[in-house]
VEXDREN-2710 file (C-alpha; in Angstrom, 1 decimal):
% VEXDREN-2710
k/r/px/py/pz
1/UNK/-46.4/-135.1/-37.3
2/UNK/-43.0/-136.4/-36.2
3/UNK/-41.5/-139.3/-38.1
4/UNK/-38.4/-141.3/-38.2
5/UNK/-37.0/-139.2/-41.0
6/UNK/-35.9/-136.6/-38.4
7/UNK/-32.9/-137.1/-36.2
8/UNK/-31.8/-140.4/-37.7
9/UNK/-28.8/-141.9/-36.1
10/UNK/-29.0/-139.9/-32.8
11/UNK/-28.9/-141.8/-29.5
12/UNK/-31.6/-142.1/-26.9
13/UNK/-31.4/-139.9/-23.9
14/UNK/-28.4/-141.0/-21.8
15/UNK/-28.0/-138.1/-19.4
16/UNK/-28.2/-139.5/-15.9
17/UNK/-30.2/-136.6/-14.5
18/UNK/-32.7/-136.8/-17.4
19/UNK/-33.1/-140.6/-17.0
20/UNK/-33.7/-140.3/-13.3
21/UNK/-36.9/-138.3/-14.0
22/UNK/-38.3/-140.7/-16.6
23/UNK/-41.2/-142.9/-15.6
24/UNK/-41.0/-146.5/-16.7
25/UNK/-43.9/-148.3/-18.5
26/UNK/-46.6/-149.6/-16.3
27/UNK/-48.7/-152.8/-16.5
28/UNK/-52.1/-151.7/-17.7
29/UNK/-54.1/-154.4/-15.8
30/UNK/-52.0/-154.8/-12.7
31/UNK/-49.9/-157.8/-12.0
32/UNK/-50.4/-159.5/-15.3
33/UNK/-48.3/-158.8/-18.3
34/UNK/-50.9/-158.6/-21.1
35/UNK/-50.0/-154.9/-21.9
36/UNK/-47.9/-152.1/-20.7
37/UNK/-48.5/-148.4/-21.2
38/UNK/-45.7/-145.9/-21.7
39/UNK/-45.6/-142.3/-20.4
40/UNK/-47.0/-139.8/-22.8
41/UNK/-44.7/-138.9/-25.7
42/UNK/-44.2/-135.2/-26.3
43/UNK/-43.2/-135.9/-29.9
44/UNK/-46.7/-137.3/-30.5
45/UNK/-48.4/-134.5/-28.7
46/UNK/-48.8/-136.4/-25.5
47/UNK/-49.8/-139.7/-27.1
48/UNK/-49.7/-142.9/-25.1
49/UNK/-48.1/-146.0/-26.7
50/UNK/-48.6/-149.6/-25.5
51/UNK/-46.5/-152.8/-25.6
52/UNK/-48.7/-155.9/-25.9
53/UNK/-46.9/-159.0/-24.7
54/UNK/-47.7/-162.1/-26.7
55/UNK/-46.2/-165.6/-26.9
56/UNK/-47.7/-167.9/-29.5
57/UNK/-49.6/-170.8/-27.9
58/UNK/-47.7/-173.2/-30.1
59/UNK/-44.3/-172.0/-29.0
60/UNK/-42.8/-173.9/-26.0
61/UNK/-40.2/-171.2/-25.5
62/UNK/-41.8/-168.5/-23.2
63/UNK/-39.0/-166.0/-24.3
64/UNK/-39.9/-166.3/-28.0
65/UNK/-42.4/-163.5/-27.9
66/UNK/-44.2/-161.8/-30.8
67/UNK/-44.8/-158.6/-29.0
68/UNK/-46.8/-155.7/-30.6
69/UNK/-45.9/-152.0/-30.0
70/UNK/-48.9/-149.8/-30.5
71/UNK/-47.8/-146.4/-31.6
72/UNK/-44.4/-144.9/-30.7
73/UNK/-43.3/-144.1/-27.2
74/UNK/-40.5/-141.6/-26.5
75/UNK/-37.2/-142.7/-27.9
76/UNK/-35.3/-143.1/-24.6
77/UNK/-32.8/-145.5/-23.2
78/UNK/-35.2/-146.5/-20.5
79/UNK/-37.9/-147.4/-23.0
80/UNK/-35.6/-149.3/-25.3
81/UNK/-34.1/-151.3/-22.4
82/UNK/-37.6/-152.1/-21.1
83/UNK/-38.8/-153.3/-24.5
84/UNK/-35.7/-155.4/-25.0
85/UNK/-36.2/-157.0/-21.6
86/UNK/-39.8/-158.0/-22.6
87/UNK/-38.5/-159.8/-25.7
88/UNK/-38.4/-157.0/-28.3
89/UNK/-41.0/-156.1/-30.9
90/UNK/-42.4/-158.2/-33.8
91/UNK/-44.8/-155.5/-35.0
92/UNK/-45.1/-151.8/-34.7
93/UNK/-48.8/-151.0/-35.3
94/UNK/-49.5/-147.3/-36.1
95/UNK/-53.1/-146.3/-35.2
96/UNK/-53.0/-142.9/-36.9
97/UNK/-50.5/-140.5/-38.3
98/UNK/-50.2/-138.6/-35.1
99/UNK/-49.0/-141.7/-33.3
100/UNK/-45.8/-142.1/-35.2
101/UNK/-42.4/-140.8/-34.1
102/UNK/-39.0/-142.0/-35.3
103/UNK/-40.6/-145.0/-37.0
104/UNK/-37.5/-145.8/-39.0
105/UNK/-35.4/-145.9/-35.8
106/UNK/-37.8/-148.3/-34.1
107/UNK/-37.9/-150.5/-37.1
108/UNK/-34.1/-150.6/-37.4
109/UNK/-33.4/-151.1/-33.7
110/UNK/-35.9/-154.0/-33.2
111/UNK/-36.1/-155.3/-36.8
112/UNK/-39.8/-155.2/-36.6
113/UNK/-42.6/-154.9/-39.2
114/UNK/-44.3/-151.6/-39.4
115/UNK/-48.1/-152.1/-39.9
116/UNK/-50.6/-149.4/-40.7
117/UNK/-53.7/-148.7/-42.8
118/UNK/-52.9/-148.2/-46.4
119/UNK/-53.9/-144.5/-46.5
120/UNK/-51.2/-143.6/-43.9
121/UNK/-48.3/-145.4/-45.6
122/UNK/-47.3/-142.5/-47.9
123/UNK/-46.4/-140.4/-44.9
124/UNK/-43.4/-142.8/-44.2
125/UNK/-41.7/-143.0/-47.5
126/UNK/-38.4/-144.2/-46.1
127/UNK/-39.9/-146.9/-44.0
128/UNK/-40.7/-150.5/-45.2
129/UNK/-44.4/-151.0/-44.3
130/UNK/-47.0/-153.7/-44.3
131/UNK/-50.4/-152.1/-45.1
132/UNK/-54.0/-153.3/-44.9
133/UNK/-57.3/-152.1/-46.2
134/UNK/-60.1/-153.1/-43.7
135/UNK/-58.8/-155.7/-41.3
136/UNK/-55.5/-157.5/-40.7
137/UNK/-54.9/-160.4/-38.3
138/UNK/-51.5/-160.3/-36.6
139/UNK/-52.0/-163.3/-34.3
140/UNK/-55.0/-165.5/-33.6
141/UNK/-56.1/-163.1/-30.8
142/UNK/-54.9/-159.7/-32.3
143/UNK/-56.2/-157.9/-35.3
144/UNK/-56.2/-154.4/-36.7
145/UNK/-59.5/-152.6/-37.7
146/UNK/-59.7/-149.7/-40.1
147/UNK/-61.7/-147.0/-38.2
148/UNK/-61.3/-143.8/-40.4
149/UNK/-62.5/-140.4/-39.3
150/UNK/-59.9/-139.0/-37.0
151/UNK/-57.5/-139.4/-39.9
152/UNK/-58.1/-141.2/-43.2
153/UNK/-56.3/-144.3/-42.1
154/UNK/-57.0/-144.3/-38.4
155/UNK/-57.1/-147.8/-37.0
156/UNK/-57.7/-149.7/-33.7
157/UNK/-56.0/-152.8/-32.5
158/UNK/-58.3/-155.4/-30.9
159/UNK/-57.1/-158.2/-28.5
160/UNK/-59.5/-160.9/-27.4
161/UNK/-57.6/-161.3/-24.1
162/UNK/-59.4/-160.5/-20.8
163/UNK/-62.8/-160.3/-22.4
164/UNK/-61.7/-158.0/-25.2
165/UNK/-59.4/-155.0/-25.3
166/UNK/-59.5/-152.2/-27.9
167/UNK/-56.3/-150.1/-28.3
168/UNK/-58.2/-147.2/-29.8
169/UNK/-55.5/-144.6/-30.7
170/UNK/-57.3/-141.3/-31.0
171/UNK/-60.5/-142.8/-32.4
172/UNK/-62.0/-143.1/-29.0
173/UNK/-60.8/-141.2/-25.9
174/UNK/-61.7/-140.9/-22.2
175/UNK/-63.7/-138.1/-20.8
176/UNK/-63.0/-136.4/-17.5
177/UNK/-65.7/-138.6/-16.0
178/UNK/-63.9/-141.8/-17.2
179/UNK/-66.4/-142.4/-20.0
180/UNK/-65.5/-143.1/-23.6
181/UNK/-66.2/-140.9/-26.6
182/UNK/-65.0/-139.9/-30.1
183/UNK/-63.7/-136.4/-30.0
184/UNK/-64.0/-133.8/-32.8
185/UNK/-61.0/-131.6/-33.1
186/UNK/-59.8/-129.0/-35.6
187/UNK/-57.7/-131.6/-37.4
188/UNK/-60.5/-134.3/-37.6
189/UNK/-60.5/-135.6/-41.1
190/UNK/-64.2/-136.6/-41.4
191/UNK/-66.5/-136.4/-38.4
192/UNK/-69.5/-138.3/-39.7
193/UNK/-67.3/-141.2/-40.9
194/UNK/-65.7/-141.3/-37.5
195/UNK/-69.0/-141.6/-35.8
196/UNK/-70.1/-144.4/-38.2
197/UNK/-67.0/-146.4/-37.3
198/UNK/-67.7/-146.0/-33.6
199/UNK/-71.1/-147.5/-34.4
200/UNK/-69.4/-150.2/-36.4
201/UNK/-67.6/-151.3/-33.2
202/UNK/-71.0/-151.8/-31.5
203/UNK/-72.0/-154.0/-34.4
204/UNK/-68.7/-155.9/-34.4
205/UNK/-68.6/-156.6/-30.7
206/UNK/-70.8/-157.4/-27.6
207/UNK/-70.5/-156.6/-23.9
208/UNK/-68.8/-160.0/-23.6
209/UNK/-66.2/-159.3/-26.3
210/UNK/-65.3/-155.7/-25.6
211/UNK/-64.5/-155.1/-21.9
212/UNK/-61.8/-152.5/-22.0
213/UNK/-60.5/-149.6/-24.1
214/UNK/-56.9/-148.5/-23.9
215/UNK/-56.9/-145.0/-25.4
216/UNK/-54.0/-143.4/-27.2
217/UNK/-54.3/-139.9/-25.5
218/UNK/-56.0/-138.1/-22.6
219/UNK/-54.9/-140.9/-20.3
220/UNK/-54.6/-138.4/-17.4
221/UNK/-58.4/-138.4/-17.3
222/UNK/-58.2/-142.1/-16.2
223/UNK/-56.7/-141.0/-12.9
224/UNK/-54.2/-143.8/-12.8
225/UNK/-56.6/-146.6/-13.8
226/UNK/-54.9/-146.9/-17.3
227/UNK/-58.0/-148.3/-19.1
228/UNK/-61.7/-147.6/-19.6
229/UNK/-63.8/-150.5/-18.3
230/UNK/-67.3/-151.6/-19.2
231/UNK/-66.2/-150.4/-22.7
232/UNK/-69.1/-151.7/-24.8
233/UNK/-71.8/-150.4/-22.4
234/UNK/-70.1/-146.9/-22.4
235/UNK/-70.0/-146.8/-26.2
236/UNK/-73.6/-148.0/-26.4
237/UNK/-74.7/-145.2/-24.1
238/UNK/-73.4/-142.5/-26.5
239/UNK/-76.0/-140.2/-28.1
240/UNK/-74.8/-140.2/-31.7
241/UNK/-77.4/-137.6/-32.8
242/UNK/-76.0/-135.2/-30.3
243/UNK/-72.4/-136.1/-31.2
244/UNK/-73.1/-135.3/-34.8
245/UNK/-73.8/-131.7/-33.8
246/UNK/-70.5/-131.3/-32.1
247/UNK/-68.3/-128.4/-33.0
248/UNK/-64.6/-128.9/-33.5
249/UNK/-62.4/-128.2/-30.4
250/UNK/-59.2/-126.3/-30.9
END
């Protein structure tokens, strides 16, 4: 796992030739600005981070945004500039230990709160964190859910926008066919618990409240679509008995 305790104080990439090859974050749902997805971050083993754009309904200033960064994108000048242009970051939500990279740098640069499930906090001893046990409401439409299994403190972030969006980290990933599934790997902490917490999502939501999943890895399988649609129905179609027999992938 890469954390902010390494390379503290170093600058983001500034070499012109390197920057020219960087891809900018893209709007997940097209022309709207509900969420942006960053290019995969090599420091998090190809993890995909998201910026959720949020302005409190009670705030008359549209620039007074309380944005949420879900996991850590690559520490580059392009990404830092983009986030600044969108109004900065209020919260950095870590979905699992593999989604963190240079956390202390992100917190210092944007003066944001780092939020994660309590069982992951010890991995960031030099970072001031806000922890939660089971659920934590960040805004009236955004909350974090503890979904252990992939790691002890794995979590998902749920937004009620657009009929319900789940930013799933590595708890749920896309398949080559564009479906949604939990994936057992060699580093999976507790496979039966992970399956139970996928089932918990089916109990928690409905087809009307869970329309999309934005996964934290394997986004290349989405073939440019940037989300899994019909999310609830695809989870409901999973065969949990067969999944329970799955062998760990390397």
